[in-house]
ROSE-713657 format. One record per residue: residue in three letters; x, y, z of N, C-alpha, C in turn. Coordinates in steps of 0.1 Angstrom, whole numbers, plus 5000, padded with zeros to 4 digits. Last residue first. Layout:
N
ALAXYZXYZXYZ...
END
This chain:
621
UNK763749466616762749446606761449496609UNK765549276641765349386632764249356622UNK764649176674764849136660764649256651UNK766249376699765049326693765449276679UNK767449476731767749426717766449356712UNK767149536757766549626747766749586733UNK768549356771767149356773766449446763UNK771249416766770549316758769049306760UNK773049646770771549656773770849546764UNK776149706786775349636777773949646781UNK778649956790777549886795776749816784UNK780750106782780849966778779649886784UNK780550376788781050296798781250146794UNK779150476766780550506767781250436779UNK777050246747777350316760778850356762UNK776150296714776850226724777150306736UNK772750386704774150416705774850336716UNK772250036696773050156695772150276700UNK770649816696771949796702772749926703UNK768249806683768249846697769549836704UNK768249496663768049646665768049676680UNK769849246644769549306657769249446656UNK770549176620769349116624768949166638UNK773049276615771849356610770549296614UNK775249246643774449176632773249266628UNK777849476648776549416653775849356641UNK780849566660780249506649778949436653UNK782449856672781449746675780849696662UNK785149986686784549956673783749836674UNK785950226709785250096708784650086694UNK789250366706787850376705787250236705UNK792050336729791350296716789850336717UNK794150596741793050496743792350466730UNK797650666745796350676738795350566742UNK799050746777799050676765797750686758UNK801050896802799750896795799950836781UNK802450746830802750796816801450786808UNK801650896862801750776853802250836839UNK801851136873801951026882802050896874UNK802651406860802851276855802951166865UNK802551676864803351596873803551456869UNK800751786845802151826845803051736853UNK798451656851798851656837800351686836UNK798151736877798551596874798951576860UNK797352006873798551976881799051836878UNK795051986858796252056852797552016860UNK793351866876793751796863794951856857UNK793152056897793551916899794051856886UNK792152276885793452286892793952146894UNK789652186875790752226866792052226872UNK788252136899788552026890789752066880UNK788052406907788752306916789152186908UNK786652526888788052556888788752456897UNK783952486893784652396882786152416883UNK782852476925783452556915784252466905UNK781952336946781052326934781652416923UNK784152146967783852266960782852246948UNK784551876975783751976983783252096975UNK785951726958784851656965783951756972UNK788051876950787051846940785851786946UNK789651876972788952006969787851976959UNK790951626971789951656981789051776978UNK792651686950791651586948790551606958UNK794351866962793551916950792451816948UNK795551706982794851826985793851876974UNK796851516966795851476976794951596979UNK798751686953797751616945796551566954UNK800251756976799551856968798451796959UNK801351506984800451576993799651686985UNK801651226965801951366964800951446973UNK802450916954802050986966802551136965UNK801950596939802250746937801650816949UNK801750326939802150386951802550536949UNK800750166918802150206917802650286930UNK798050136923798950026925800350066925UNK795550266932796850336930797950226932UNK793150176940793550136927794850206923UNK792650296964792750146964793250096951UNK794650576975793650516965793850366964UNK796250716991795550606997794650536987UNK797050926975798050846982797450716987UNK795250936944795450976958796450886965UNK794850806919796050896921796250956935UNK792650636920793850596912795050686915UNK790650736936790950586936792250556929UNK790651016931790950966944791250816944UNK790351186908791251066908791551006921UNK787351266890788451306899789151176902UNK785051266871786451236868787451296877UNK782251086881782851216882784351206881UNK781950806884781750866871782251016870UNK782750526896783050666900783050756888UNK782450266888781250346891781550486897UNK783950446862782850366865783150276877UNK785950556841785350626852783950556855UNK788350326833787150386829786450436841UNK791750296827790750336837789550396830UNK793450166807793850166821792650196831UNK793249926783792550056787792750066803UNK795149726780794549786768793849926771UNK797749796804796649716798796149786786UNK801049806815800049876805799049776801UNK803349866840802249786835801349866826UNK806649846854805749916846804649826840UNK807649656874808149796873807149886865UNK807449396899807049456887807449606886UNK808249316925809249296914808749356901UNK806849306948807149436943808149436931UNK806449066960805449106950805749246944UNK808549066979808648986966807649026956UNK809449386992808549266991808749196978UNK811149606988811749486994810849366993UNK808649846993810049816989810549696996UNK805349726991806349796998807749756993UNK802649756967803549686975804549776982UNK799749686948800549786956801449706965UNK800149496918799549516931800449616939UNK800049336891800049476894799349506907UNK799549056890800949106893800949256897UNK796949036884797448976896798749026900UNK796849156859796149216870796649166883UNK798448976844798849116846798149186858UNK796948746845798348746850798748896853UNK794748846830794548796844795948796851UNK795848906805795349006814795148966828UNK799048746797797548746798797048846808UNK801748956786801148856795799648856794UNK804949066773803449046771802948936780UNK807349256782806849126787805349116785UNK810249436771808849406770808449266775UNK812449686782812249536780810749506781UNK813849956770812549916775812349766771UNK816350176777816150036772814849986778UNK816950486766816150416776815850276770UNK818350646747819050546755818350486767UNK816650796733817350866744818150766753UNK815750616715816350746709817150816720UNK814450426728815850396725816550526720UNK811850516729812650526741814050506738UNK810950436703811250586706812050606719UNK810750156706811650216696811950356699UNK808850126726810250066728811250136718UNK806750246713807350316725808750256728UNK806250056694806650186690807250266701UNK805449846711806649826703807149966698UNK802949946719804049936728805449916722UNK801549946694801750066701802950056711UNK801449666688802149766679802449896686UNK800049576710801349526708802149626699UNK797649706706798449746717799849696716UNK796849566683797049716682797849766694UNK796549306691797549336682797849486681UNK796349146720795749266714796749326704UNK797648946733796448906725795749026719UNK798649086765798949016752797548996745UNK799349376783798349266780798649216766UNK802749406796801549456790800649346785UNK805449536815804549416813803249476806UNK808549666810807149696809806349566806UNK811449756827810649646821809249686821UNK814449956820813149926827812349816820UNK817250126823816849996818815649956826UNK819450336825818050356822817550236815UNK821850226850821350236836819950266836UNK824350366871823050296870822550326856UNK826650516874826750396865825450326863UNK825850606907826650626896826750496887UNK822350546917823850536919824550566906UNK819750716930820250666917821850666918UNK818850836953818650686951819250626939UNK818151156939818251066951818050916947UNK819751236908818651236917818851136928UNK821751316889820751216885819551216895UNK822251676888822651546891821451446889UNK821751946889822251896876822751746878UNK820751996914819952026903820451976890UNK821751706935821851846931820951866918UNK821951456945820651516945820651666941UNK823851196927823651296937822251366936UNK825951116899825051076910824951186920UNK826551146869826751246880825751216891UNK826050956851827450996852827651096863UNK824050686845824150806854825650836856UNK823550596811823950566824824150696832UNK821650446785822150566791822450536805UNK822250196763821650226776822350346782UNK821450256729822150176739821450196752UNK820150426713820150286708821050196718UNK822050696726820950646718821250506713UNK823150756756823650666745822450616737UNK824051006778822950956769823550876758UNK824851016809825550996797824650926787UNK823151256830823151126823824051126811UNK822751496844823951416847823951276841UNK820651646836820651596850821651486852UNK820951726811821051826820821051776835UNK820551476798821951526799822051636809UNK817751466801818651366807820051416808UNK816951686785816551676800817451576807UNK817951616760818451736767818151726782UNK816351396754817751376755818351496763UNK813851526753814051416762815551396765UNK814151696732813951756745814251646756UNK814351516711815551606714815351666728UNK811751396710812951316714814151406718UNK808751476715809951566713811251486718UNK805351496716806451406712807651496708UNK804151716742804151656729805451576726UNK802951756771804251696766804151636753UNK800451876773801551936780802951886774UNK797451956756798551866759799751936764UNK794952076749796152106742797252006743UNK793251966768792851956753794051986745UNK794452046791794451906787794051886773UNK794152326790795452266790795452116786UNK791352356792792052386780793452326779UNK790052046808790552186808791152226795UNK787051856808788451866804788852016803UNK784351886814785251866825786751896821UNK782351876794782652006801783651996812UNK783551696765782851706777783151836784UNK783951476738783951616742783051626755UNK785151146748784251236740784351376746UNK788251306751787251246741786551136748UNK789651366772789351476763788451436752UNK789351256806789251236792789051366784UNK791751346831790351366826790351336811UNK794451346836793551256844792151266840UNK796051376804795951396818794951306824UNK795951316777796851416781796951446796UNK795651066754795451096768796451206772UNK794251056721795351076730794851096744UNK792150806707792350946711793550946721UNK791050616678791450636692791650776695UNK791350516650790250496659790750496673UNK793650516634792850646635791650636645UNK794750266638794050296625793250426625UNK796250216659794850216661794050246649UNK798850236649798550116657796950106658UNK798850486634799350366629798850236636UNK797350686648797250666634797650526629UNK798050656676796650656672796550626657UNK800850666673800250546679798750536675UNK801250926664801550816655800950686660UNK800351056687799751086675799950966665UNK802150976708800750936708800050956695UNK805050886713804450956701803050916700UNK806950936740805750856735805050936724UNK808851106749809250996739808150906735UNK807751256768808051326755808551226745UNK807651066789806451116782806651176769UNK810451046795809650936790808450976783UNK810851306805811651256793810851136787UNK809151306827808951406816809651356803UNK810351116843808951096838808651186826UNK812751246847812751126840811351086834UNK811851476861812451496848812551366840UNK810951356885809951416876810651436862UNK811851066899812451186894811451236883UNK810750826905810450936915811051066910UNK811650646886810350706884810050816894UNK814150586898814150646885812750716883UNK813550446921814250576922814250656909UNK812050226909811450326917812250456918UNK813650026897813050136889812450246897UNK814649866919815449916908814950036901UNK812549836938813849866942814749926931UNK809349986934810249886930811749926933UNK807650196941808350116952809150006948UNK806450296919807450386926808150316937UNK805750166890805850116904806950196911UNK803350316868804750306873804850266887UNK801250236842801450246856802850226860UNK800350416814801250316819801450336834UNK796950486804798250516809799050396813UNK793850646794794850536793796150576798UNK790450706804791850746802792750626801UNK786950726795788150666801789450736797UNK784450666781784650766792785750716800UNK785150606746784750556760785150666770UNK783650666715784650706725784250666739UNK782650426691782250516703783550546711UNK781550326659782550346669782050446680UNK780050046641780050186646781150196656UNK779049836615780149876624779950016628UNK776949566608777149706608778149756618UNK777149256591777349336602777449486599UNK777149076569775949096577776149176590UNK779249046553778948936561777748956571UNK779449296542778949186533778649056541UNK780549416564779249456559778649356550UNK783049306565782149276575780649306571UNK784149426542783949286542782949246553UNK784249706550783349656539783049506539UNK786149686572784649716574783849676563UNK788749646571787949536566786449556569UNK790249846582790049856568789149746562UNK790449766609789449866605789149876590UNK792149596621791349546610790349636605UNK793349726642794249696631793449636619UNK791249736661791649856653792449826641UNK788849476659790149526663790549646654UNK785449506665786449506654787749556659UNK783449296684784249416683785149396672UNK779949186683781449166686782149306685UNK777149026683777649156688779149126691UNK776748776672775748886669776249016673UNK778548506659778548626668777448726663UNK779448286643778548276654778648386664UNK780248426611779948316620779048346632UNK781648536590780148556591779548456600UNK784348536591783648416585782148426585UNK784748766605785148766590784448646583UNK784148686631783348796624783548786609UNK786148506635784748456636783848556628UNK788448666633788248566624786848506623UNK788148836656787848886642787648776632UNK788848646676787448706675787148756661UNK791548606670790548496670789148546669UNK792448876674792548806660791548696659UNK792248916700791348986692791348936677UNK792348606719792948716712791948786704UNK790748426732792148446737792848556731UNK787348486742788348476732789748496738UNK784148376754785448426755786348406743UNK780748486751781748386748783148446748UNK777548496764778848566764779848456761UNK774148516753775348436755776648516754UNK770948516762772048606759773348536763UNK767748396753769048376759769948476754UNK765448506744765348396753766648366760UNK764748856739765548736736765448636747UNK763349036753762548966743763348836740UNK763249196786763949116775762949046766UNK761649506791761749366794762449296783UNK762149826803762149746791762449596795UNK761949936829761049986818761049906806UNK762049676855762549796848761649826836UNK761449456870760649566872760949686863UNK761449106862762149236861761249356861UNK760448856862759848946872760549086871UNK761948696845760548736841759848836850UNK764948746834764248746847762848796844UNK766248556807765448666813765048636827UNK769648416810768248406806767448516813UNK772948386798771948456807770548436801UNK775748186798774448206792773448266802UNK779248206793778048236801776748236793UNK782448136797781348106788780048106796UNK784548166814783848286811782748256800UNK785647936823786347996812785648126807UNK783947846843785047926847785847976836UNK780547876831781747796834782847896836UNK777047876835778247956837779447856839UNK773547936826774747846827776047936828UNK771848136834771348006829772347906830UNK771448396857772348306851771648176847UNK769248666846769848576856770648476849UNK768349006838768848876835769248796847UNK767549256846766749196836767149046833UNK768149256883768249296869767449226859UNK767849146907767049266905767149306890UNK767548806920768148906912767249026911UNK768148506932767348626936768048746930UNK770048326925768748316917767848436921UNK772148326941772248406929771048396920UNK771448146961771648286965771548376952UNK771347886950770047966952770248106956UNK773547786926773447836939772147926941UNK773747726899772947636907772647696921UNK775447896886774147876880773147796889UNK777747906902776948026900775547996895UNK779647716908778247696913777347806910UNK782047786898781347676892779947656897UNK783047976916782548016903781747906896UNK783048066945782747926940782147946926UNK783148316955784448256949784248116943UNK780748366966781048436953782348376947UNK780948226989780048176979780348236965UNK782748407002783148267000782248206989UNK781048627003782248636996782848496992UNK779048527021778748567007779948576998UNK780648487044779848377038779548407023UNK781648747050782548627048781848517041UNK779248887054780048917043781048797040UNK778348757078777548757065778348777053UNK780448837095780148687092779348677079UNK780249107095781449047090781248907087UNK777749137107777949177093779149117087UNK778249047133777348977124777549007109UNK779849257141780349117141779549027132UNK778149487139779449477132779949327131UNK774749407134775849427143777149407135UNK773049367113772749487121773749497133UNK773249127100774049237095773949357104UNK771448947110772748937115773649057111UNK768648917109769249047109770649047114UNK768148627089767748707101768248857099UNK767848307076767948457073767348527085UNK769648037088768348107087768548257085UNK771947817071771547907081770147977078UNK773147677051772047617058771447707069UNK775147847044774147807034772947747040UNK775648107068775947977062774847937052UNK774648347077776148327078776548187073UNK772448587061772748467069774248437068UNK770848747041771348787055771448667064UNK769748687016771248677018771748697032UNK767048737015767548607010769048587014UNK766448987024765548877028766048737024UNK768349147012768549117026767648997030UNK769649166982768349106988768549057002UNK771149486978771249346978770049286986UNK771849776958770949706968771049556967UNK774849906954773949816947773149746958UNK776550216952775650126960774850036950UNK777950406939778650276941777750176948UNK776650636937776650556925777250416928UNK777050776960775850696959775850606947UNK779750866950779450806963778250716962UNK779950976924781050896929780850836943UNK777651116916778351036906779450946912UNK776551226940775751136931776651046923UNK778751356951778051266959777251166950UNK779551526930780451416934779751316942UNK777351696929777751616917778551496921UNK777451816954776351726951776651636939UNK780251846974779751876960778751776957UNK779251817008780051786997779451846984UNK779251897042778551917029779551907018UNK780251627063780251767059779451777046UNK779751367068780451437079780551587076UNK776351287058777851287056778451377067UNK773651077059774251207065775751197065UNK771150957040772650947042773151077047UNK768150807043768850937045770250907048UNK765750647022767050637030767650777031UNK762550507016763450627017764650607026UNK760750307016761250347003762150467004UNK759850247042760350137033760950177020UNK761150477066760050407059760650307049UNK764050567064762850647068761650587061UNK766950447075765850407067764650487072UNK769950617076768650597083767650557073UNK773250627083772350587072771050547079UNK775850857092774750777095773950747083UNK778250957081778050947096776950857100UNK780450887057779050877060778850857075UNK783150867052782551007054781051007055UNK783550597048784050657060783450797063UNK782850437026781750487035782250567047UNK783950727009782850637011783350497015UNK787050837024785850857015784750757018UNK788850757042788350887044787150927034UNK790450537019790250577033789850727034UNK788550406994789550506996789450557010UNK787250116978787550186990788750286989UNK786349956957786150096956786550176968UNK786849686964787549746953787449896952UNK787149596998786249636987787049716977UNK788449537021788549437010787749476997UNK787849737038789249717034789449617023UNK785149697043785549807034786949787030UNK783449527057784449467048785149577039UNK781549667072782249557078783449507070UNK780649847053781349897064782149787071UNK779249667036780349747031781249797043UNK777249567053778349477048779549547043UNK775749797056776349727068777449637064UNK775049867029775949957037776549887049UNK773349647022774649677015775549757023UNK771349697042772149567042773449587034UNK770349937033771049937046771849807047UNK769149847009770249947009771049947022UNK767249677020768249617011769449717009UNK765649857034766349757041767449687033UNK764349997015765450067022766249967029UNK763549736990763249837000764549907006UNK761949566965763249626969763049736978UNK759549316973759849456969761349486973UNK759548986959759749066971760149216967UNK759648836937758448906940758548996952UNK761948716930761048636937759748706942UNK763448926919762948826910761948726917UNK762449226936763349116933762649016925UNK761049526922760949406930762149316926UNK760549886925761149766919760949646928UNK759450176927758850046930759349926922UNK762350376938761250346929760650206932UNK763350546968763450426959762150426950UNK765050836974763650776973763750666963UNK767350976996767150886984765850826985UNK768951257007767751177009767451106995UNK771851357022771251327009770051227012UNK772951607043772151487042771551467028UNK774351847040775051737046774351597045UNK773052067030773751987021774451867027UNK771752177051772852257045773652167036UNK769751987056770852007066772052077060UNK769251817024768851897036770051917045UNK768551716991769451747002768851837012UNK767651436970767451566975768351596987UNK768851226943768751256957768351406959UNK766651096918767851176921767751226936UNK765050786926765050916921766350986925UNK766350456919765950556928765850686921UNK767350286901766350226910765850326920UNK767650406867768050406881766950346890UNK766750426841767250296845767650296860UNK765950696840765050596835765450456841UNK768150856846767050846856766150726853UNK771350856841770150796835769150766845UNK773851096836772951026845771750976838UNK776151066807775151136816774451036826UNK777951006788778250956802777251016812UNK776150896758776850996766777050936780UNK774450726744775750736740776650836747UNK772050746759772050786746773450816741UNK773750726789772450756783772650806769UNK775050656819775150616805773850636798UNK774350516851774950626843775250566829UNK772150466878772650416865773150536857UNK772050376912771950476902772650426889UNK772050116924771050216928770850326918UNK772649856899773049956909771950046913UNK771149526896771149666892771649756903UNK772449236888772149316900772249466896UNK772649156861771949066871771549146884UNK774049336847772849276841772049196850UNK776149396864775049496863773849446855UNK777849166859777249186872776049286871UNK778449176829777949066837777149106849UNK779449396816779049286808778349176816UNK780149596836779449626824778749516816UNK781549456857780349536859779549546846UNK783649326842782749246851781449326854UNK784949526829784149436821783149356830UNK786449646850785249716845784349626836UNK787149436878787549496865786249546859UNK788049276908787449386901788049416888UNK789149086924788249046914787649156906UNK790749226943791349126934790449066923UNK788849386956789849446947790449346937UNK785549226957786949256963787849316952UNK782349366953783449296947784849336954UNK779549326962780549386970781949326965UNK778049146945778249296941779249366950UNK779248846932778848916945779049066943UNK780348746908778948786909778548866921UNK782748776883782548766897781148816900UNK784548636854783448716860783348686875UNK788048636848786848566851785748656858UNK789248886824789248816837787948746840UNK789548826789788848896800789048816813UNK790948766765791548736778790948806790UNK789349016746790348906747790848886761UNK785949086754787249126750788249016753UNK783348856742784048926753785348976748UNK780648876720782148846721782748926732UNK777448746723778348856725779748816727UNK774548636707775848596712776848716712UNK771048596713772148676707773448636715UNK767948446703769148446711770248536705UNK765948446686765548426700766748436709UNK764548506655765748536663765348536678UNK762848456634762648376646763848396656UNK763448566611762648646619762448576633UNK766948436606765548476602764848556612UNK769248336630768548306618767148356617UNK771248346649769948296653769048266641UNK773748466645773648326649772248266649UNK775348686621774648646633774448496635UNK774748736584775448746597774648696609UNK771948856565773348806566773748816581UNK769448976562769548826564770948776566UNK770249226539769349176548769549026549UNK773649336536772449286530771549216541UNK774749616557774849476552773549436545UNK776549916553775349846557775349706550UNK778650166562778650036556777449956561UNK778750406576778250406562778150276556UNK779550416601780650406591780150416577UNK778250626625777950526615779050526604UNK779550676656779550736642779350616632UNK777850706687778550636677778550696663UNK778550996708777650906701778350836690UNK780251176719780451046723779550946716UNK779551436712780551366704780851226707UNK777951516732777351466720778251396711UNK778451606758779151486753778551426740UNK777051816770778451836764779151726758UNK774651716779774651816768776051826762UNK775551556800774751496789774751586777UNK776851746816777551636810776851576798UNK774851926823776051966815776751856808UNK773251766838772751826825773851866817UNK775051696858774351596851773851646837UNK775851926870776851866861776151756853UNK773651996886774052076875774952006865UNK771351716893772351816897772951876885UNK768251686874769351636882770351746885UNK764951796878766251816871767351766880UNK762851576895763051686886764451686880UNK762251366911762951476917763251586908UNK759051226908760351246903760951376909UNK757351096937757351196926758851216921UNK757450736942757850876946757750966934UNK754750516942755950566935756250706939UNK753650276964753550416960754850456954UNK753650026974753750036960753750176955UNK755650007004754449996996754750016982UNK758349807017757749927014756549907005UNK759949637044759249637031758649777029UNK761149687068761749587060761149587046UNK761950017082760949917077761649817068UNK765150057098763750097094762949987090UNK767950037102767249947092765950007088UNK770550257104769250217110768450147099UNK773850297113772950257102771750207109UNK776450517120775250457125774350427114UNK779950497120778750527113777550457118
END
């Protein structure tokens, strides 16, 4: 790929708006009205709740999800440091992405908060032209095409370490990047792609970085144009990634004081206790009024709820699903509760390369039996208190949207223990309800257990899942119970989320790191910053977030088709195929139940990606 720097600075002229965004943008925004928060009807007495007191409210405190992984500041986030909370709650508040998604409670494109106008296309759709808006860095330096080129140079140099990398996709499919003046960048691709996919899943991943402050190879080095050669770009990336790993220095390091977002770091410790302060030079449409925005960690959702229940030191928290009946009490403590469906899917990851469980997971009939033993409806009602939605495939069915197919809305594998037992018996298993079923007919024939499964092998698998979340604990225990109906013994291992993420890595058979079998977090995948709901990152053979090693040439072909075709049926074919093939086990996803102090206004509707907008928060009244 050829990258041309062009001018280092740009003028103050603002580009004319590109007009209506690509077709799916309008459809998505119009089709997701169901994603807006639902007012519970519980309102608090004036003056109750929160931390700041009276009309002089100057600070707000936000409760992080339990056991959230440690934040990471460098925008080219390595896979080992990536998690959705990092983007939504920390990094995007400090470094704004080129394009913003999430608007009025829907997953739509947000022109107002984007750093650039919607792209225009030429060369038969092969070249996307991006026009920057007149934003500035916190030191007063304009954000220019050079800052976008800087991002691209470092990305190309370190793509194998980048959380969003899929071989053959961004940036591999970009043939050249040319700065055409200080405020315009032309991205030429190897072919014409679906423009929805280009905006939502390719250009959406770019975060301009301050080349004038970061383009050096050591702390004492001089800023230059080192990134303009592959070798130099590797050195610059290595330096910045190393600095990004020094968590304790975030507040003091001069690198991280040059920001584009509405906030910068006031204080930071490695336990995730963070104070953000306003960036007085923020160029966006809404400037912060609060003098501080504090993020505080919790080890469990019960601990966080206890603070809410006490009417204590939180202005913006979450209500655990198991405590939904306590909404009236929170209202009396000065909180208003609302719920939002997230732009996400949930599932249990299967490790196809694990020596013991891999041969089991590779059999479609076993995956089908397991899926029919997951009672998603009861999970939503009992464990989530009704505040959640089933997952039927690789595209969300809630909030309502134009992408989910009729098959996904209906579901392919409803809860049916008798069918699960019948499937196992039909493939040579001696089924022992409440025990451990064993393979009585080894072999690869149509009525045998399948390749790699030895005679006498038992249906005994281990599931690691995130601890500290009572609703998830209840849901997983219900699966353990229903699996036993077909003699599938499910051993449970609750673990901190950091431990879980570190353990769930792609591996090869026989490697020591391949000892995990099944993993379930609270929420498996939010489509961010890949907002168009195709599955290249998580379900393609080379997907960087395909930790389980699922590989299916037909799935790869269907995923690729969604990148090129503008026909909606390409997406339907992909999602219906994976809904049936079960690369993972689909599980319910929780709604976001948010408790906000009545002293704050401007906090709703909640973003379906979990993005925070504390710069828009104001004292109520």
